[in-house]
C-alpha positions as CSV (number, residue, x, y, z in Angstrom):
1,X,9.0,-4.0,10.4
2,X,10.0,-1.6,13.1
3,X,9.6,1.8,11.2
4,X,6.4,2.4,9.3
5,X,5.3,5.7,7.5
6,X,1.5,6.4,7.4
7,X,0.6,9.3,5.1
8,X,-2.6,11.2,6.2
9,X,-4.7,14.0,4.4
10,X,-7.0,13.6,7.7
11,X,-9.7,12.0,5.8
12,X,-11.3,9.1,7.3
13,X,-9.9,6.9,4.7
14,X,-6.5,8.0,5.7
15,X,-7.3,7.3,9.5
16,X,-8.5,3.8,8.4
17,X,-5.3,2.9,6.9
18,X,-3.4,4.1,10.1
19,X,-5.9,1.7,12.4
20,X,-5.3,-1.1,10.0
21,X,-1.7,-1.0,10.0
22,X,-1.6,-0.8,13.8
23,X,-3.7,-3.9,13.9
24,X,-1.7,-5.8,11.3
25,X,1.5,-5.2,13.4
26,X,-0.2,-5.3,16.7
27,X,2.3,-7.9,18.1
28,X,5.5,-6.3,16.8
29,X,7.2,-3.3,18.3
30,X,6.8,-0.5,16.0
31,X,7.3,3.4,15.4
32,X,4.8,4.8,13.4
33,X,5.6,8.0,11.7
34,X,2.2,9.9,10.8
35,X,2.9,12.2,7.9
36,X,1.1,15.2,6.5
37,X,2.2,17.1,3.4
38,X,1.0,20.4,2.5
39,X,2.0,23.2,0.1
40,X,0.8,26.6,-0.9
41,X,-2.4,25.4,-2.8
42,X,-3.6,23.1,0.3
43,X,-6.9,24.3,1.7
44,X,-6.8,26.2,4.8
45,X,-9.6,25.6,7.4
46,X,-12.0,28.4,7.7
47,X,-9.7,30.7,5.5
48,X,-9.6,31.6,2.0
49,X,-6.3,32.1,0.0
50,X,-7.0,35.9,-0.3
51,X,-6.5,36.7,3.4
52,X,-2.8,35.6,3.5
53,X,0.4,36.5,1.8
54,X,2.5,33.4,0.8
55,X,4.9,33.1,3.9
56,X,2.1,33.9,6.3
57,X,-0.2,31.4,4.6
58,X,2.4,28.6,4.8
59,X,3.0,29.3,8.6
60,X,-0.8,29.0,9.0
61,X,-0.9,25.8,7.2
62,X,2.1,24.5,9.2
63,X,0.6,25.1,12.5
64,X,-2.9,23.7,11.4
65,X,-1.0,20.5,10.1
66,X,0.6,20.0,13.4
67,X,-2.6,20.6,15.5
68,X,-4.4,18.0,13.2
69,X,-1.4,15.6,13.7
70,X,-1.8,15.8,17.2
71,X,-5.4,15.0,17.1
72,X,-4.8,12.1,15.0
73,X,-2.3,10.8,17.5
74,X,-4.5,11.2,20.4
75,X,-7.2,9.3,18.8
76,X,-5.1,6.5,17.6
77,X,-3.5,6.2,21.1
78,X,-6.8,5.8,22.5
79,X,-8.1,3.3,19.7
80,X,-4.9,1.2,19.4
81,X,-3.6,1.1,23.1
82,X,-1.0,-0.8,22.3
83,X,2.4,-0.4,24.5
84,X,4.4,-1.9,21.6
85,X,3.6,1.0,19.6
86,X,5.2,4.4,19.5
87,X,3.7,7.4,17.3
88,X,5.5,10.5,15.9
89,X,4.3,13.1,13.7
90,X,5.7,14.6,10.6
91,X,4.4,18.0,9.0
92,X,6.2,18.8,6.0
93,X,5.9,21.2,3.1
94,X,6.7,20.0,-0.4
95,X,5.8,17.2,-2.8
96,X,4.4,14.0,-1.3
97,X,6.4,11.9,-3.4
98,X,9.8,13.6,-2.7
99,X,8.9,13.9,1.0
100,X,8.4,10.2,1.5
101,X,11.4,9.2,-0.6
102,X,13.7,11.5,1.9
103,X,12.0,10.2,5.0
104,X,12.5,6.5,3.6
105,X,16.0,7.3,3.9
106,X,16.2,9.4,6.8
107,X,14.1,7.1,8.9
108,X,15.2,3.7,7.6
109,X,11.5,2.9,6.7
110,X,10.3,-0.6,6.4
111,X,6.8,-0.1,4.9
112,X,4.6,2.7,3.7
113,X,0.8,2.9,4.3
114,X,-1.6,4.8,2.5
115,X,-5.2,5.1,1.9
116,X,-6.4,4.0,-1.5
117,X,-7.7,7.5,-2.2
118,X,-8.8,10.6,-0.3
119,X,-12.6,11.8,0.4
120,X,-12.6,13.2,-3.4
121,X,-12.0,9.9,-4.8
122,X,-14.7,8.6,-7.2
123,X,-15.9,5.0,-5.8
124,X,-15.1,3.2,-9.5
125,X,-11.5,4.4,-9.4
126,X,-8.7,1.9,-8.0
127,X,-6.2,4.3,-6.8
128,X,-6.4,8.0,-6.2
129,X,-3.9,10.2,-7.9
130,X,-1.7,10.9,-4.9
131,X,-1.5,7.3,-4.1
132,X,-0.5,6.5,-7.9
133,X,1.9,9.2,-7.6
134,X,3.6,7.6,-4.6
135,X,3.5,4.0,-5.8
136,X,5.3,5.2,-9.1
137,X,7.6,7.5,-7.7
138,X,8.9,5.9,-4.5
139,X,10.0,2.3,-5.7
140,X,12.2,2.1,-2.7
141,X,10.1,0.6,0.1
142,X,7.1,-1.7,0.3
143,X,3.9,0.3,0.0
144,X,0.6,-1.1,1.8
145,X,-2.6,0.5,0.0
146,X,-5.6,-0.2,2.4
147,X,-9.0,0.3,0.7
148,X,-11.7,2.9,2.0
149,X,-12.6,2.2,5.7
150,X,-11.7,-1.6,5.2
151,X,-12.5,-3.3,8.8
152,X,-9.4,-5.3,9.8
153,X,-9.3,-9.1,9.1
154,X,-6.2,-11.3,9.7
155,X,-4.5,-11.9,6.2
156,X,-4.8,-15.7,6.5
157,X,-4.9,-16.1,2.6
158,X,-2.4,-13.9,0.7
159,X,-2.9,-13.7,-3.2
160,X,0.7,-13.1,-5.1
161,X,-0.1,-12.0,-8.5
162,X,3.0,-12.7,-11.3
163,X,3.3,-13.6,-14.9
164,X,6.6,-15.2,-14.2
165,X,8.4,-13.1,-17.0
166,X,10.8,-11.4,-14.4
167,X,12.3,-13.2,-11.4
168,X,12.6,-12.2,-7.8
169,X,15.1,-13.1,-5.2
170,X,13.9,-13.7,-1.6
171,X,14.8,-10.3,-0.5
172,X,12.2,-8.7,-2.7
173,X,9.2,-10.9,-1.4
174,X,10.7,-10.8,2.7
175,X,7.9,-8.3,3.4
176,X,5.4,-10.6,2.2
177,X,6.8,-13.7,3.9
178,X,7.2,-11.6,6.8
179,X,3.4,-10.7,7.0
180,X,2.4,-14.2,6.4
181,X,4.4,-15.4,9.2
182,X,2.8,-13.2,11.6
183,X,-0.7,-14.9,10.6
184,X,0.5,-18.3,9.8
185,X,-1.1,-17.3,6.4
186,X,-0.9,-19.4,3.2
187,X,0.4,-17.7,0.1
188,X,-1.8,-18.4,-3.3
189,X,0.6,-17.6,-6.4
190,X,-1.7,-16.6,-9.1
191,X,-0.6,-16.8,-12.9
192,X,-2.8,-15.7,-15.7
193,X,-1.4,-17.7,-18.6
194,X,-1.3,-15.9,-21.6
195,X,0.4,-18.7,-23.4
196,X,0.0,-22.4,-23.6
197,X,3.0,-23.3,-21.7
198,X,5.6,-21.2,-19.7
199,X,8.8,-20.5,-21.7
200,X,12.2,-21.5,-20.3
201,X,12.6,-18.1,-18.6
202,X,9.2,-18.3,-16.9
203,X,9.8,-21.8,-15.6
204,X,13.1,-20.6,-14.1
205,X,11.4,-17.7,-12.4
206,X,8.6,-20.1,-11.2
207,X,11.2,-22.5,-9.8
208,X,13.1,-19.6,-8.1
209,X,9.9,-18.4,-6.5
210,X,9.2,-22.0,-5.3
211,X,12.7,-22.1,-3.6
212,X,12.0,-18.6,-2.0
213,X,8.8,-19.9,-0.6
214,X,10.0,-22.9,1.2
215,X,8.7,-23.4,4.6
216,X,5.8,-21.2,3.8
217,X,2.3,-23.0,3.0
218,X,1.7,-22.1,-0.6
219,X,0.2,-23.2,-3.8
220,X,0.2,-22.2,-7.5
221,X,-2.7,-21.3,-9.4
222,X,-2.5,-21.1,-13.3
223,X,-5.7,-19.4,-14.8
224,X,-6.2,-19.3,-18.6
225,X,-6.7,-15.7,-19.8
226,X,-10.2,-15.5,-21.0
227,X,-11.2,-11.9,-20.0
228,X,-9.8,-8.8,-18.9
229,X,-6.9,-9.5,-16.5
230,X,-8.4,-7.1,-13.7
231,X,-11.7,-9.1,-13.8
232,X,-9.8,-12.5,-13.8
233,X,-7.9,-11.3,-10.7
234,X,-11.0,-10.3,-8.9
235,X,-12.8,-13.5,-9.5
236,X,-9.6,-15.4,-8.2
237,X,-9.5,-13.0,-4.9
238,X,-13.4,-13.6,-4.4
239,X,-13.3,-17.3,-4.9
240,X,-10.1,-17.9,-2.6
241,X,-11.3,-15.6,-0.2
242,X,-8.0,-13.7,-0.2
243,X,-7.5,-11.0,2.7
244,X,-4.4,-9.3,1.0
245,X,-3.0,-9.3,-2.6
246,X,0.5,-8.6,-3.5
247,X,2.4,-7.6,-6.7
248,X,6.0,-6.6,-7.7
249,X,6.5,-3.4,-9.0
250,X,7.9,-4.1,-12.4
251,X,7.9,-1.6,-15.0
252,X,6.4,-2.2,-18.5
253,X,4.3,-5.1,-17.0
254,X,0.5,-5.6,-16.2
255,X,1.2,-3.9,-12.9
256,X,1.6,-0.5,-14.5
257,X,-1.8,-0.8,-16.3
258,X,-3.5,-1.9,-13.3
259,X,-2.5,1.1,-11.4
260,X,-2.8,3.6,-14.3
261,X,-6.2,2.4,-15.3
262,X,-8.5,5.3,-14.8
263,X,-11.8,3.8,-14.4
264,X,-12.6,0.1,-13.7
265,X,-16.2,-0.5,-12.6
266,X,-17.7,-3.3,-10.8
267,X,-14.6,-4.8,-9.7
268,X,-14.7,-5.6,-5.9
269,X,-11.2,-5.9,-5.3
270,X,-10.5,-2.3,-5.6
271,X,-12.9,-1.8,-2.9
272,X,-12.2,-4.3,-0.1
273,X,-8.8,-6.0,-0.1
274,X,-5.6,-4.5,0.9
275,X,-2.8,-4.3,-1.8
276,X,0.9,-4.6,-0.8
277,X,3.4,-3.4,-3.6
278,X,6.8,-4.7,-3.3
279,X,9.7,-2.6,-4.8
280,X,12.4,-4.0,-7.2
281,X,15.2,-2.6,-9.3
282,X,14.1,-3.2,-12.9
């Protein structure tokens, strides 16, 4: 991973996500593009919308965005102090998802990093609206969602959650394998069994995954569905002391229900474990 984009709204959560990413990739030479996106509705520090016409207001927002980005870069350089890392800022007017899609192409990005939600996000909500929009509208690059102000912990145990209903080639899970290799991590494949036995397609996909994981420490875990899937996953992550969990962004799957669920209370995984979302063409 050489080119990493970190989106920021200048909240503490966004900075925490940036700091986590620098620790995660501390041994790798990386360029971090720190992105802030604004539009006509963005709040302007110390001003009201009535004081500015549209063009003048946008100009002021651009200046303020660049000033804040400069502050973020100065802070992360002090906190990170890693000669392998380079930081560049990007202040863009527009729609967050569209801007990120363009930057993925323009900068050949390997990873997008976001906080799970901004300062206004309710604690019981899994992902904030901006994060959900990017996840659902940017299925081009792995996205790492970092929970609110989580302390960095080397991911020694990584959970890969799958229903085996769709296969994936090694290219799809390469980002997960790469991160596992950095920390000599083990991968725990979690399957929530909705059926007594796997059908032939699921069996084939399971064998394919086994081949893709050759050379990486891993194990398969089959859990009968007795409860809400989110709660089952949460219990598994807790029991196995998981440091990061991973899913592939399949359409029309449990993944979509998970990220669209508006309120899921008392589920600790939403508060404490980074979530890596892998893209795939359905």
